[in-house]
C-alpha positions, 0 to 999 in steps of 0.5 A: 499500499502506498504510504502519503507523505504529507500533513496528517491534517489535511487530505492533500499537500501541495508539491508544486504550482499544479501538482499535489500529494494525497494523505491517508485522509483521501484513502477510497473506500473500495480499495486501500491504494486508491483514493476515494473520489469525494475529496478529490472532487473538492480538490478539482473544484479548489484548483478551478477556483484558484485558476480563475482567481489567476486569471482575474489577477492577470486582467482577464475578468471573470468575476460575477459568475457562480459555478452552476454545474460540474460534472466529472468523468472517472476514467479508471481507478485514481491511485493514491499518489501524487497528482497534476491537475490542469485547468483551461477555459474551453469557453470564455464569456462575461455572462457564461463560462466553461472551464475544463480540468484534467487529473493526471497521476502517472501521465495517465488521465484519471478524472475529466471535469467540466464546469459551467459558470453562469452570471448571477443576477437577483431573481429572490422574488420568483426563487423557490423549489419543490424540494423540502428542506431536511431536519436540521443536523441535530435532529439526526443520530450520529452513525459511524460509516466506518462500520459500513465503509473502510478507508482513511476518507470515510474515518475523517468525516462526521456522519449524522443519518436517518435511514428510511429503507434499502437505497434511501436515507438522509444524512448531514455530513462534516469534515474537520480535515482541511482540503490543501494543507495551508490554503482556504477553500471556497464554498463550493470546494469545501462543499463538493468534497463531501458529495461523492459520499452519497453513494455509501450513505443509503446502500442497497445491498451490502458493500461486502457482498456487492459493488456498485462504484460510480464512474461519473458525478454531475452536480447542478446548483441553483444557489451557493452553498453556506456553511460547515454541513453538507445535507444528503437525501439519497436514493439509490436504484438499481437496474436489472442489467448491472446499472444503477443510479444514486440520486441525491438532493443537495442541502446546507441549513438553509435548505435545498440548494441543488442536485447530484447524480452518480452512475453506477456498475453493480456486479457481486464481489465474487465476480460470478 
């Protein structure tokens, strides 16, 4: 197993302008030598935020835009090793902007992400959603997620959960571990670093008998997240041909703020 050499109170340590080394806190749940995608998703948003801030300082304005959607394609096992994140603008604009980021480990692309940033306007007068707010975190019971899942990432987070049936649960998550050592994270990066956890919150089958890793994650926001808690209202569906979907309504303590979708490859652990 790889032994990361990085600060123990963060998921990542910067090793260069665009390179990051994971700590044991970034360790995955399915295999000890891989990264959990949740903190890596947050790291990608952090790298995009930094790229856009650098462009702003260089006189290429991108202010007044907010992250409205980010999609991640997971191209294979993400080794618990140093990664490089490159970011570029695909479609610049004053009201709509498309940014692409690629994570490379050992010379191989392991994640590609595309993020849409849209202009912010005052639409308070017409704001609304059919999604119901979750009860406050204090209304949920603490859940030892490490009792179901392994890995350093799972051990690093606080979870409060309420299960209502197979493949159906809601939870509040918080994490005291810093995303990148010594670097403050923006609200979206801090929020996204916990979202991929949704696929382990409402298990339809025991992960000791079935595998159901996700090969993507797409997040839509209709407002900016606030505060330390990430709320996940999760529904998991398995189809009859080895595919599944984890669908999540996203919350902070002020109410619903978006949605996330993950496509799953479902197969028995014994490979039969």
